[in-house]
Legacy VTK file of the C-alpha trace (Angstrom):
# vtk DataFile Version 3.0
C-alpha trace
ASCII
DATASET POLYDATA
POINTS 46 float
-0.780 -32.400 -3.552
-0.822 -28.771 -4.286
1.259 -25.947 -1.897
-0.290 -22.883 -1.334
2.486 -20.224 -0.984
1.554 -16.692 0.286
2.971 -13.395 -1.276
5.644 -11.824 1.140
5.318 -7.987 1.614
8.222 -6.273 0.508
10.792 -4.380 3.176
9.333 -1.311 4.942
11.057 1.674 4.343
13.542 3.082 7.264
12.969 6.582 8.706
15.828 9.017 9.930
16.158 7.464 13.560
16.282 3.790 12.015
12.559 2.623 12.966
10.674 1.158 10.445
8.132 3.470 8.763
4.956 1.914 8.674
3.390 4.380 6.633
2.185 4.159 2.920
1.146 7.522 1.680
1.853 9.822 -0.639
3.087 13.233 0.195
1.276 16.149 -0.704
3.886 17.607 -2.953
4.496 13.995 -4.949
0.403 13.632 -5.519
0.208 15.207 -8.528
2.415 12.636 -10.193
-0.108 9.950 -9.110
-3.401 9.295 -10.975
-6.550 9.463 -8.725
-8.061 5.749 -7.934
-11.028 4.794 -9.670
-14.528 5.024 -8.006
-15.857 1.856 -7.004
-19.648 0.866 -6.405
-20.485 -1.036 -3.189
-22.936 -4.171 -3.325
-25.311 -4.959 -0.879
-23.797 -7.262 1.624
-20.478 -6.599 0.653
LINES 1 47
46 0 1 2 3 4 5 6 7 8 9 10 11 12 13 14 15 16 17 18 19 20 21 22 23 24 25 26 27 28 29 30 31 32 33 34 35 36 37 38 39 40 41 42 43 44 45
């Protein structure tokens, strides 16, 4: 019998007030350090 295990996401970063930060974005001043995302094509029915 094969068991399937899900991949667990890592811990969320905490904000200054101690609550979890749910955003996953790059701030504008750090954006230049990251390459742009590749364009992808949609197929009909996708």
